[in-house]
C-alpha positions as CSV (number, residue, x, y, z in Angstrom):
1,M,97.7,169.1,107.3
2,E,98.9,168.5,110.9
3,Q,99.4,171.6,113.0
4,F,101.3,172.0,116.2
5,E,101.2,175.1,118.3
6,E,103.6,176.5,120.8
7,N,103.4,180.1,121.9
8,G,101.4,180.9,118.8
9,R,104.5,180.5,116.5
10,H,104.7,178.1,113.6
11,L,107.3,176.7,111.2
12,R,105.9,176.1,107.8
13,L,107.7,173.6,105.6
14,V,106.6,172.9,102.1
15,V,108.0,169.8,100.5
16,D,106.6,168.4,97.3
17,N,103.9,171.1,97.6
18,K,102.5,169.6,100.8
19,P,102.7,172.0,103.7
20,A,103.3,171.0,107.3
21,S,103.6,173.2,110.4
22,I,105.6,172.7,113.6
23,P,106.5,175.0,116.5
24,A,109.2,177.6,115.9
25,E,111.3,179.8,118.1
26,P,111.4,183.5,117.4
27,V,114.2,184.5,115.0
28,A,115.6,187.6,113.3
29,A,113.6,188.9,110.4
30,S,116.5,188.9,107.9
31,Q,116.2,187.3,104.5
32,G,118.8,185.7,102.2
33,S,122.0,184.4,103.6
34,N,125.2,185.5,105.2
35,Y,128.4,183.4,104.8
36,R,131.9,183.5,106.0
37,I,134.9,181.6,104.5
38,D,137.5,180.4,106.9
39,C,140.5,179.4,104.7
40,E,142.6,178.4,107.6
41,R,140.1,175.9,108.9
42,R,138.9,175.1,105.4
43,V,135.2,175.7,106.1
44,V,132.3,177.9,104.8
45,A,129.8,178.9,107.5
46,V,126.4,180.1,106.2
47,S,123.2,181.2,107.9
48,F,119.9,181.8,106.3
49,G,117.0,184.2,107.2
50,Q,113.4,183.3,108.0
51,K,112.4,182.2,104.5
52,L,114.5,179.8,102.5
53,A,113.7,179.3,98.8
54,V,115.5,178.3,95.7
55,P,116.6,181.9,94.8
56,D,118.2,182.2,98.2
57,I,120.2,179.0,97.7
58,E,121.1,180.0,94.1
59,A,122.3,183.4,95.3
60,Y,124.5,181.9,98.0
61,A,126.0,179.3,95.6
62,G,126.6,182.0,93.0
63,A,128.4,184.2,95.5
64,L,130.6,181.3,96.7
65,V,131.6,180.4,93.1
66,A,132.5,184.1,92.5
67,D,134.5,184.4,95.7
68,P,138.2,183.8,95.1
69,A,138.6,182.5,98.7
70,F,136.2,179.6,98.0
71,D,137.5,176.1,97.4
72,P,134.9,173.4,96.5
73,S,136.7,170.9,98.8
74,F,136.1,173.1,101.9
75,S,133.6,171.8,104.5
76,E,130.3,173.6,105.0
77,L,128.4,174.5,108.2
78,V,124.8,175.5,107.4
79,D,122.9,177.2,110.2
80,L,119.2,176.9,109.6
81,T,118.2,177.9,113.2
82,G,116.6,181.1,111.9
83,V,114.6,179.5,109.1
84,E,110.8,179.5,109.6
85,E,109.7,178.6,106.1
86,V,111.3,176.5,103.4
87,T,109.7,176.1,99.9
88,L,111.4,173.4,98.0
89,D,109.9,170.5,96.0
90,A,111.6,167.3,95.0
91,R,112.4,168.6,91.4
92,Q,114.0,171.7,92.9
93,A,116.0,169.7,95.4
94,L,117.4,167.5,92.6
95,E,118.3,170.5,90.5
96,L,120.0,172.1,93.5
97,A,122.1,169.0,94.1
98,D,123.0,168.4,90.5
99,R,123.4,171.9,89.0
100,I,123.8,174.6,91.7
101,D,125.7,172.9,94.6
102,P,129.3,174.3,94.4
103,F,130.8,171.9,96.9
104,S,132.6,168.7,96.1
105,P,130.7,165.5,96.8
106,E,133.6,164.6,99.2
107,S,133.1,167.8,101.2
108,K,131.8,167.4,104.7
109,R,128.5,169.2,105.2
110,A,126.9,169.9,108.6
111,F,123.3,171.3,108.7
112,V,122.0,172.7,112.0
113,S,118.4,173.0,112.8
114,P,116.6,172.4,116.1
115,R,113.4,171.9,114.1
116,P,112.7,168.3,113.0
117,A,110.6,169.4,110.0
118,L,113.7,170.9,108.3
119,F,115.4,167.5,108.6
120,H,113.3,166.3,105.7
121,A,114.6,169.0,103.3
122,V,118.2,168.3,104.4
123,R,117.7,164.5,104.0
124,M,116.5,165.1,100.4
125,H,119.8,166.8,99.8
126,Q,121.7,164.1,101.6
127,I,120.1,161.4,99.4
128,L,120.8,163.3,96.2
129,R,124.4,163.9,97.0
130,S,127.0,161.2,97.1
131,P,128.6,160.1,99.4
132,A,125.7,160.7,101.8
133,E,127.8,160.0,104.9
134,N,129.5,163.3,104.3
135,I,126.3,165.1,105.1
136,A,125.0,165.2,108.7
137,I,122.2,167.0,110.5
138,F,122.6,168.4,114.0
139,T,120.5,170.3,116.6
140,S,123.4,172.5,117.7
141,V,126.2,174.4,116.1
142,E,128.6,173.0,118.7
143,A,127.8,169.4,117.7
144,A,128.2,170.3,114.0
145,E,131.6,171.9,114.7
146,R,132.8,168.8,116.5
147,W,131.7,166.5,113.7
148,L,133.5,168.8,111.2
149,G,136.6,168.7,113.4
150,L,136.5,172.4,114.1
151,S,136.3,172.2,117.9
152,S,138.1,170.3,120.6
153,G,135.0,168.2,121.4
154,K,134.6,169.6,124.9
155,S,130.9,170.1,125.9
156,S,129.8,173.2,127.6
């Protein structure tokens, strides 16, 4: 296992039961997810806590399906900037994409993470969902919002 250190902090990513570590920035200690549905802009914005596992994703998807404001054709903005640990193997990723994902395959999905190791988990989802060009990975919320057409495109 490769290990990178920066200020004594680590991001642990487990994919296919093979852990890897990369530097991580300090984040809030919350668990689970918080989401907001913006019906006017037709987007769901969600952020996850430090640990992201299948039950967290299942709970989020279940809450969306039960929410009367949710429309499967809405876009999604997934903020992973607070995530320090992801436990997800290939079988679970396939199950999430096939059985749990409440969004339409045509929905635009923007994932935000400044940590390259999380890109692997998102890319698995991107490969398993069709069309893959509707899923993109960004290092900032602002870039994701521009891609989703939620902002004017001006840079700050």
